[in-house]
C-alpha positions as a Markdown table, in Angstrom:
| # | Residue | x | y | z |
|---|---|---|---|---|
| 1 | Met | 44.7 | 1.9 | -9.2 |
| 2 | Arg | 43.0 | -0.4 | -11.7 |
| 3 | Asp | 39.9 | -2.3 | -10.6 |
| 4 | Ala | 40.7 | -5.9 | -9.7 |
| 5 | Ala | 38.1 | -7.1 | -12.1 |
| 6 | His | 40.3 | -5.9 | -14.9 |
| 7 | Leu | 43.2 | -8.2 | -13.7 |
| 8 | Val | 41.3 | -11.4 | -14.1 |
| 9 | Pro | 42.3 | -13.1 | -17.4 |
| 10 | Asp | 39.5 | -13.9 | -19.8 |
| 11 | Phe | 39.9 | -17.7 | -20.0 |
| 12 | Pro | 37.7 | -19.8 | -22.3 |
| 13 | Pro | 35.0 | -21.9 | -20.4 |
| 14 | Thr | 36.1 | -25.4 | -19.3 |
| 15 | Asp | 34.3 | -28.5 | -18.2 |
| 16 | Ala | 34.8 | -30.4 | -14.9 |
| 17 | Ala | 38.0 | -32.0 | -16.3 |
| 18 | Gly | 39.4 | -28.7 | -17.2 |
| 19 | Arg | 38.9 | -29.2 | -20.9 |
| 20 | Ser | 37.8 | -26.2 | -23.0 |
| 21 | Thr | 34.2 | -26.3 | -24.1 |
| 22 | Pro | 33.1 | -24.8 | -27.4 |
| 23 | Pro | 30.8 | -21.8 | -27.2 |
| 24 | Ala | 27.1 | -22.4 | -27.4 |
| 25 | Pro | 25.9 | -22.1 | -31.0 |
| 26 | Ser | 24.1 | -18.9 | -31.9 |
| 27 | Pro | 20.3 | -19.3 | -32.4 |
| 28 | Pro | 19.3 | -19.6 | -36.1 |
| 29 | Arg | 18.3 | -16.3 | -37.7 |
| 30 | Ala | 14.7 | -15.9 | -38.5 |
| 31 | Pro | 14.1 | -15.7 | -42.2 |
| 32 | Ser | 13.6 | -12.1 | -43.5 |
| 33 | Pro | 9.8 | -11.5 | -43.9 |
| 34 | Leu | 8.6 | -11.1 | -47.5 |
| 35 | Arg | 7.9 | -7.6 | -48.5 |
| 36 | Tyr | 4.8 | -7.3 | -50.7 |
| 37 | Arg | 3.8 | -4.5 | -53.1 |
| 38 | Glu | 0.4 | -3.7 | -54.4 |
| 39 | Leu | 0.3 | -4.1 | -58.2 |
| 40 | Met | -3.3 | -3.1 | -59.0 |
| 41 | Arg | -6.6 | -2.2 | -57.5 |
| 42 | Leu | -9.3 | -2.6 | -60.1 |
| 43 | Ser | -12.6 | -0.9 | -59.2 |
| 44 | Ile | -16.0 | -1.6 | -60.8 |
| 45 | Ala | -18.6 | 1.2 | -60.8 |
| 46 | His | -22.2 | 0.8 | -62.0 |
| 47 | Glu | -24.4 | 3.6 | -63.2 |
| 48 | Tyr | -27.4 | 1.8 | -61.7 |
| 49 | Phe | -26.0 | 2.4 | -58.2 |
| 50 | Asp | -25.3 | 6.1 | -59.0 |
| 51 | Asp | -21.8 | 5.2 | -60.0 |
| 52 | Gly | -21.1 | 3.6 | -56.7 |
| 53 | Pro | -19.4 | 0.2 | -56.3 |
| 54 | Ala | -21.1 | -2.6 | -58.2 |
| 55 | Arg | -22.7 | -5.1 | -55.8 |
| 56 | Gly | -22.8 | -8.9 | -56.1 |
| 57 | Leu | -20.1 | -9.1 | -58.7 |
| 58 | Thr | -17.1 | -11.5 | -58.8 |
| 59 | Leu | -14.2 | -11.7 | -61.2 |
| 60 | Glu | -13.2 | -15.1 | -62.4 |
| 61 | Pro | -9.7 | -15.3 | -63.9 |
| 62 | Glu | -9.4 | -16.8 | -67.4 |
| 63 | Pro | -7.2 | -19.9 | -67.7 |
| 64 | Asp | -4.0 | -18.0 | -68.7 |
| 65 | Cys | -4.5 | -15.4 | -66.0 |
| 66 | Ala | -5.2 | -18.0 | -63.3 |
| 67 | Ala | -2.0 | -19.9 | -64.3 |
| 68 | Trp | 0.0 | -16.7 | -64.2 |
| 69 | Leu | -1.4 | -15.7 | -60.8 |
| 70 | Arg | -0.5 | -19.2 | -59.4 |
| 71 | Arg | 3.0 | -19.2 | -61.0 |
| 72 | His | 4.0 | -16.0 | -59.2 |
| 73 | Ala | 2.1 | -16.7 | -56.0 |
| 74 | Leu | 0.2 | -13.4 | -56.3 |
| 75 | Ile | -2.1 | -12.3 | -53.5 |
| 76 | Val | -5.7 | -11.8 | -54.9 |
| 77 | Arg | -8.5 | -10.2 | -52.9 |
| 78 | Gln | -12.0 | -9.2 | -54.0 |
| 79 | Asp | -14.2 | -7.0 | -51.9 |
| 80 | Gln | -17.0 | -4.4 | -52.5 |
| 81 | Gly | -16.7 | -4.3 | -56.3 |
| 82 | Ala | -12.8 | -4.1 | -56.3 |
| 83 | Leu | -10.0 | -6.5 | -57.2 |
| 84 | Leu | -6.6 | -6.2 | -55.4 |
| 85 | Leu | -3.4 | -7.8 | -56.7 |
| 86 | Ala | -0.2 | -7.8 | -54.7 |
| 87 | Ala | 3.2 | -9.6 | -55.2 |
| 88 | Ala | 6.4 | -10.2 | -53.3 |
| 89 | Glu | 9.0 | -7.5 | -54.2 |
| 90 | Ser | 11.4 | -10.2 | -55.2 |
| 91 | Gln | 8.9 | -11.3 | -57.9 |
| 92 | Leu | 8.5 | -8.0 | -59.6 |
| 93 | Pro | 11.3 | -8.3 | -62.2 |
| 94 | Ala | 9.9 | -11.7 | -63.3 |
| 95 | Leu | 6.4 | -10.3 | -63.4 |
| 96 | Trp | 7.6 | -7.5 | -65.6 |
| 97 | Gln | 9.4 | -9.8 | -68.0 |
| 98 | Asp | 6.3 | -12.1 | -68.3 |
| 99 | Leu | 4.0 | -9.1 | -69.1 |
| 100 | Arg | 6.4 | -7.8 | -71.7 |
| 101 | Ala | 6.9 | -11.2 | -73.3 |
| 102 | Ala | 3.1 | -11.8 | -73.4 |
| 103 | Ala | 2.5 | -8.4 | -75.0 |
| 104 | Ala | 5.1 | -9.1 | -77.7 |
| 105 | Arg | 3.3 | -12.3 | -78.7 |
| 106 | Gly | -0.2 | -10.8 | -78.4 |
| 107 | Gln | -1.2 | -12.8 | -75.3 |
| 108 | Val | -3.4 | -11.2 | -72.7 |
| 109 | Leu | -2.3 | -12.3 | -69.2 |
| 110 | Leu | -4.6 | -10.0 | -67.1 |
| 111 | Ala | -8.2 | -11.1 | -68.0 |
| 112 | Trp | -11.2 | -11.9 | -65.9 |
| 113 | Arg | -14.8 | -12.9 | -66.6 |
| 114 | Leu | -17.5 | -10.8 | -64.9 |
| 115 | Arg | -20.0 | -12.8 | -62.9 |
| 116 | Ser | -23.0 | -11.6 | -60.9 |
| 117 | Arg | -24.9 | -13.2 | -58.1 |
| 118 | Asp | -27.8 | -10.8 | -58.6 |
| 119 | Pro | -30.6 | -12.3 | -60.7 |
| 120 | Asp | -31.6 | -8.8 | -61.8 |
| 121 | Phe | -28.1 | -7.9 | -63.1 |
| 122 | Asp | -29.0 | -8.3 | -66.8 |
| 123 | Arg | -32.2 | -6.3 | -66.3 |
| 124 | Tyr | -30.6 | -3.2 | -65.0 |
| 125 | Thr | -27.3 | -3.4 | -66.9 |
| 126 | Glu | -26.8 | -2.2 | -70.5 |
| 127 | Arg | -27.0 | -5.2 | -72.8 |
| 128 | Arg | -23.7 | -4.3 | -74.5 |
| 129 | Ala | -21.8 | -3.7 | -71.2 |
| 130 | Pro | -18.5 | -5.7 | -71.1 |
| 131 | Arg | -18.6 | -9.1 | -69.5 |
| 132 | Arg | -14.8 | -9.4 | -69.8 |
| 133 | Val | -12.4 | -7.3 | -67.8 |
| 134 | Gln | -9.0 | -6.8 | -69.4 |
| 135 | Pro | -7.0 | -4.1 | -67.4 |
| 136 | Asp | -4.0 | -2.5 | -69.0 |
| 137 | Pro | -0.8 | -3.8 | -67.3 |
| 138 | Gly | 0.9 | -0.5 | -68.0 |
| 139 | Ser | 2.9 | 0.8 | -71.0 |
| 140 | Ala | 6.1 | 1.8 | -69.3 |
| 141 | Ala | 9.2 | 1.3 | -71.4 |
| 142 | Asp | 11.4 | -0.3 | -68.7 |
| 143 | Leu | 11.2 | -1.9 | -65.3 |
| 144 | Pro | 12.0 | 1.2 | -63.2 |
| 145 | Asp | 9.2 | 3.2 | -64.9 |
| 146 | Trp | 6.8 | 0.3 | -64.5 |
| 147 | Leu | 7.6 | 0.1 | -60.8 |
| 148 | Ala | 7.2 | 3.9 | -60.4 |
| 149 | Ala | 3.7 | 3.6 | -61.9 |
| 150 | Leu | 2.5 | 1.0 | -59.3 |
| 151 | Pro | -0.1 | 0.5 | -58.1 |
| 152 | Leu | -2.3 | 0.7 | -61.2 |
| 153 | Arg | -5.8 | 2.0 | -60.5 |
| 154 | Pro | -8.1 | 1.1 | -63.4 |
| 155 | Thr | -11.9 | 1.5 | -63.2 |
| 156 | Leu | -14.5 | -0.3 | -65.2 |
| 157 | Arg | -17.7 | 1.6 | -65.5 |
| 158 | Leu | -20.9 | -0.3 | -66.3 |
| 159 | Arg | -23.8 | 1.5 | -67.9 |
| 160 | Ala | -27.4 | 1.2 | -66.7 |
| 161 | Arg | -30.0 | -0.3 | -68.9 |
| 162 | Leu | -31.8 | 2.2 | -71.1 |
| 163 | Ser | -35.5 | 1.6 | -71.9 |
| 164 | Thr | -38.8 | 3.2 | -72.7 |
| 165 | Trp | -40.8 | 3.6 | -69.5 |
| 166 | Lys | -44.4 | 2.6 | -70.0 |
| 167 | Tyr | -47.0 | 3.5 | -67.4 |
| 168 | Leu | -50.3 | 1.6 | -67.4 |
| 169 | Leu | -53.2 | 3.1 | -65.3 |
| 170 | Val | -55.6 | 0.4 | -64.3 |
| 171 | Gly | -58.8 | 0.9 | -62.3 |
| 172 | Asp | -60.9 | 3.9 | -61.3 |
| 173 | Trp | -58.9 | 6.7 | -62.8 |
| 174 | Pro | -60.5 | 9.9 | -64.2 |
| 175 | Ser | -61.4 | 9.6 | -67.8 |
| 176 | Gly | -60.6 | 13.2 | -68.6 |
| 177 | Pro | -57.3 | 14.7 | -69.7 |
| 178 | Leu | -54.5 | 13.4 | -67.6 |
| 179 | Thr | -50.8 | 14.3 | -67.8 |
| 180 | Leu | -47.7 | 12.6 | -66.5 |
| 181 | Ser | -44.7 | 15.0 | -66.1 |
| 182 | Glu | -41.4 | 15.4 | -64.3 |
| 183 | Arg | -41.1 | 18.4 | -62.1 |
| 184 | Ala | -37.7 | 19.6 | -63.5 |
| 185 | Gly | -38.4 | 18.7 | -67.1 |
| 186 | Arg | -35.8 | 15.9 | -67.1 |
| 187 | Ala | -38.2 | 13.5 | -68.7 |
| 188 | Glu | -41.3 | 13.8 | -70.9 |
| 189 | Phe | -44.2 | 11.4 | -71.3 |
| 190 | Arg | -46.9 | 11.2 | -74.0 |
| 191 | Arg | -50.4 | 9.7 | -73.9 |
| 192 | Asp | -50.6 | 6.5 | -75.9 |
| 193 | Glu | -53.5 | 4.4 | -77.1 |
| 194 | Pro | -55.3 | 2.4 | -74.3 |
| 195 | Glu | -54.4 | -1.2 | -74.0 |
| 196 | Arg | -56.6 | -4.2 | -73.3 |
| 197 | Leu | -54.9 | -6.4 | -70.6 |
| 198 | Asp | -55.0 | -10.2 | -70.5 |
| 199 | Asp | -57.8 | -10.1 | -67.8 |
| 200 | Gly | -59.9 | -7.9 | -70.0 |
| 201 | Arg | -59.4 | -4.6 | -68.2 |
| 202 | Leu | -58.6 | -1.5 | -70.2 |
| 203 | Ala | -55.5 | 0.5 | -69.2 |
| 204 | Gln | -54.6 | 4.1 | -69.9 |
| 205 | Val | -51.0 | 4.3 | -71.2 |
| 206 | Phe | -48.2 | 6.9 | -71.0 |
| 207 | Arg | -44.8 | 6.4 | -72.6 |
| 208 | Ser | -41.5 | 8.2 | -72.1 |
| 209 | Thr | -40.5 | 10.1 | -75.2 |
| 210 | Arg | -37.0 | 8.8 | -75.0 |
| 211 | Arg | -35.2 | 5.9 | -73.3 |
| 212 | Leu | -34.4 | 6.5 | -69.7 |
| 213 | Pro | -31.7 | 4.8 | -67.5 |
| 214 | Leu | -32.6 | 2.7 | -64.6 |
| 215 | Arg | -31.4 | 3.8 | -61.1 |
| 216 | Glu | -31.5 | 2.0 | -57.8 |
| 217 | Arg | -32.7 | 5.3 | -56.2 |
| 218 | Gly | -33.9 | 7.4 | -59.1 |
| 219 | Ser | -33.9 | 11.2 | -58.8 |
| 220 | Leu | -36.8 | 11.8 | -61.2 |
| 221 | Arg | -39.9 | 13.3 | -59.5 |
| 222 | Leu | -43.0 | 12.4 | -61.5 |
| 223 | Glu | -46.5 | 13.8 | -61.1 |
| 224 | Leu | -49.8 | 12.5 | -62.4 |
| 225 | Gln | -52.4 | 15.3 | -62.8 |
| 226 | Asp | -56.0 | 15.6 | -63.9 |
| 227 | Leu | -56.5 | 18.7 | -66.1 |
| 228 | Gly | -60.2 | 18.3 | -66.5 |
| 229 | Gly | -61.2 | 20.8 | -63.8 |
| 230 | Thr | -60.7 | 24.6 | -63.4 |
| 231 | Ala | -57.3 | 23.9 | -62.0 |
| 232 | Pro | -54.9 | 21.0 | -62.3 |
| 233 | Arg | -55.5 | 18.3 | -59.7 |
| 234 | Arg | -52.7 | 16.2 | -58.5 |
| 235 | Leu | -53.6 | 12.5 | -58.5 |
| 236 | Leu | -50.4 | 10.8 | -57.6 |
| 237 | Asn | -47.2 | 12.3 | -56.2 |
| 238 | Pro | -44.6 | 10.9 | -56.2 |
| 239 | Val | -45.2 | 8.4 | -59.0 |
| 240 | Pro | -43.2 | 5.2 | -58.6 |
| 241 | Leu | -40.2 | 4.8 | -61.0 |
| 242 | Ala | -39.3 | 1.9 | -63.2 |
| 243 | Ala | -37.7 | -1.2 | -61.5 |
| 244 | Pro | -35.7 | -4.0 | -63.0 |
| 245 | Ala | -38.5 | -6.6 | -62.6 |
| 246 | Gly | -40.7 | -4.7 | -65.0 |
| 247 | Leu | -38.5 | -5.2 | -68.1 |
| 248 | Ile | -40.1 | -6.7 | -71.2 |
| 249 | Cys | -39.3 | -6.8 | -74.9 |
| 250 | Glu | -42.0 | -5.2 | -76.9 |
| 251 | Gln | -42.6 | -5.5 | -80.6 |
| 252 | Arg | -43.4 | -2.2 | -82.2 |
| 253 | Ala | -43.1 | -1.1 | -85.8 |
| 254 | Gly | -41.4 | -4.3 | -86.6 |
| 255 | Arg | -38.7 | -4.0 | -84.0 |
| 256 | Arg | -38.1 | -5.4 | -80.5 |
| 257 | Arg | -37.5 | -2.7 | -78.0 |
| 258 | Pro | -36.7 | -2.9 | -74.2 |
| 259 | Val | -39.6 | -1.5 | -72.2 |
| 260 | His | -40.1 | -1.2 | -68.5 |
| 261 | Glu | -43.7 | -1.5 | -67.5 |
| 262 | Ile | -45.0 | 0.3 | -64.3 |
| 263 | Phe | -48.6 | -0.5 | -63.3 |
| 264 | Leu | -50.6 | 2.2 | -61.4 |
| 265 | Asn | -53.6 | 0.6 | -59.8 |
| 266 | Arg | -56.6 | 2.5 | -58.3 |
């Protein structure tokens, strides 16, 4: 026997007067969320920080780049020496067309100026290091290949400042034969002529025989020794290394040269 519930006809709903009432409208559908895709993550490494992330840097888009970022509503994030670009997937074909058209007319759309909040940045960064960042947008021949190559992962590597390290020994140091050396032979120093300082004191001078790179935490291990006795006598170990604040430009043999001065007082 069939259940009685199956015998009740399915009449449309009615109001109190018996009139049919229209079904309640369906709630509006929520718009589909935008799907974003990472386009590029540009990293900036600096030799001064042992090739770790550069600190205190910001990237300022050039006018054409800033306009392009706004036009396509790109997401831009900067953090820990890295720049992230992301775009809605629906925008990717238009982005590709813009980049192709700009390349055809010799225009650079991806270009940023490098800015630093560190007042010592120019002291520990190679003078010829780039101040403009222009990452390659990719050289794929068509849109599918370009999409397959995303995200782009370029890295800008900044070189540390190279300079002659000049040690000035001031005060009560032995007047006999002194040597300044590096334990593993990674740097060599020669004795130079003494210098008269502005306050009248005489300083013994050692210079590196080649230009050395600055490091935030240098790995050189320098020793200052007195060779005047029967056996070498260690006077200072470890010897402090060059720091950004010690940079000067020195005139020697008619040329200006970068020199980092390190004073050793006793």
